[in-house]
C-alpha positions in Angstrom: -7.7 2.3 -13.6 -4.8 -0.4 -13.2 -1.5 0.1 -12.2 1.9 -2.5 -11.8 4.7 -1.3 -10.3 7.4 -2.8 -9.1 11.0 -2.6 -6.7 13.6 -4.5 -5.9 14.5 -4.3 -2.0 18.0 -5.9 -0.3 15.7 -7.9 2.4 14.5 -11.5 2.4 10.9 -11.8 1.1 10.4 -12.2 4.6 11.0 -8.9 5.5 9.1 -7.3 3.2 5.8 -9.2 3.9 6.2 -8.4 7.8 6.8 -5.2 7.3 3.7 -4.5 4.4 1.4 -6.8 6.9 2.1 -5.0 9.8 2.2 -1.3 7.6 0.4 1.0 10.2 3.3 0.4 12.4 6.2 2.1 10.4 6.9 5.5 9.8 5.2 7.7 7.0 7.9 9.9 5.1 7.6 14.3 5.6 5.8 14.8 2.9 3.5 11.9 2.7 -0.2 12.2 1.8 -1.1 9.7 4.9 -2.4 11.0 7.6 -3.1 8.6 9.8 -3.2 4.8 9.4 -4.9 1.7 12.0 -5.5 -1.5 12.4 -9.1 -1.1 13.3 -10.0 -5.0 14.4 -8.2 -6.9 17.5 -5.4 -9.1 17.0 -2.6 -10.3 14.7 -3.2 -9.4 10.9 -4.5 -12.0 8.4 -7.8 -12.5 7.0 -10.1 -10.3 7.4 -7.7 -8.0 8.7 -9.0 -3.9 8.8 -7.2 -1.0 8.7 -8.5 2.9 8.7 -6.7 5.4 7.1 -6.9 8.9 5.9 -5.0 10.6 3.3 -4.3 14.3 1.9 -5.8 14.6 -2.0 -5.6 17.2 -2.6 -4.0 20.4 -0.9 -7.5 20.9 1.1 -8.8 17.3 1.0 -8.5 15.1 3.1 -10.7 11.5 2.3 -10.8 8.3 4.9 -10.2 4.8 3.3 -10.9 1.8 5.4 -9.6 -1.6 4.4 -9.4 -5.6 4.0 -6.8 -8.3 3.5 -8.5 -10.0 1.4 -5.2 -12.8 1.4 -3.1 -13.5 3.5 -0.2 -15.7 2.0 3.3 -15.5 3.8 5.8 -14.9 2.7 4.4 -15.1 -1.2 0.6 -12.4 -1.5 -0.5 -9.9 0.7 -4.0 -8.8 -0.5 -6.9 -6.1 0.3 -10.0 -4.4 -0.5 -10.4 -0.5 0.1 -13.0 1.6 -0.7 -13.4 5.7 1.1 -13.0 9.0 -0.6 -14.6 7.7 -3.7 -12.8 5.1 -4.5 -12.6 1.5 -4.4 -10.3 -0.4 -5.5 -8.2 -4.0 -5.0 -4.2 -3.8 -3.8 -1.7 -7.0 -4.6 1.6 -7.4 -3.5 3.6 -10.3 -4.9 6.6 -11.1 -2.8 9.8 -13.7 -4.8 13.2 -14.0 -4.4 15.4 -12.1 -6.1 18.9 -12.6 -6.0 19.7 -11.5 -2.3 16.7 -9.6 -2.0 12.6 -9.0 -2.6 11.6 -8.5 -6.5 8.0 -6.7 -5.0 5.4 -6.2 -7.4 2.0 -4.2 -6.8 -0.8 -4.8 -8.6 -3.6 -2.1 -7.6 -7.0 -1.3 -9.4 -8.9 1.5 -8.8 -12.7 2.6 -9.9 -13.7 6.3 -9.6 -16.6 7.4 -7.9 -18.6 9.5 -8.6 -17.2 12.9 -10.1 -13.9 11.7 -9.8 -14.5 9.1 -12.2 -14.6 12.5 -14.3 -10.9 13.3 -13.4 -9.8 9.6 -14.2 -7.5 10.2 -16.3 -5.6 13.3 -14.4 -5.4 10.6 -11.0 -4.5 7.6 -13.2 -0.3 9.9 -14.0 -0.5 11.6 -11.1 -1.6 8.7 -8.8 1.2 6.1 -11.2 3.9 9.1 -9.4 2.7 8.6 -6.2 2.2 4.9 -6.2 5.7 4.1 -7.4 7.4 7.2 -5.4 6.2 4.8 -2.0 7.6 1.6 -3.2 11.3 4.3 -3.4 10.4 5.4 0.0 10.0 1.7 1.4 12.8 0.1 -0.5 14.9 3.3 1.2 13.7 2.1 5.4 13.6 -1.5 4.4 17.2 -1.6 2.6 18.2 1.2 6.1 17.6 -1.4 7.9 14.6 -1.3 9.7 12.9 -4.1 12.1 10.3 -6.4 10.9 8.7 -8.7 13.9 
């Protein structure tokens, strides 16, 4: 499965990059499928930084996703590989200057594993909507003035 989504954020690329760099520090909106997100390696984020995420996949199904940063090029590119909860994939963010703000482009590839592979068409529709909603929520938090360190 492949996804390409984008959103305009009224903040400069460095701010948007900083927000996603520190993804374990920002608040999750009510109803978010992300139940927990933590950086599991010490120090500042960069290539090799690892994260652990617990997500609500279905009403009574939770899964753990482990990820590692594979490209760290502030404020232009941030990429990571992830695996867990029956999935394996790659997530890439590109940050482009767009007027007074940023055009954030998210490209994601996802391979379903095991029995989940049978439900790929349904998962693709549902996940595409969730990914876009997540980008919109990110935009809202940043446009509302969330401080970026």
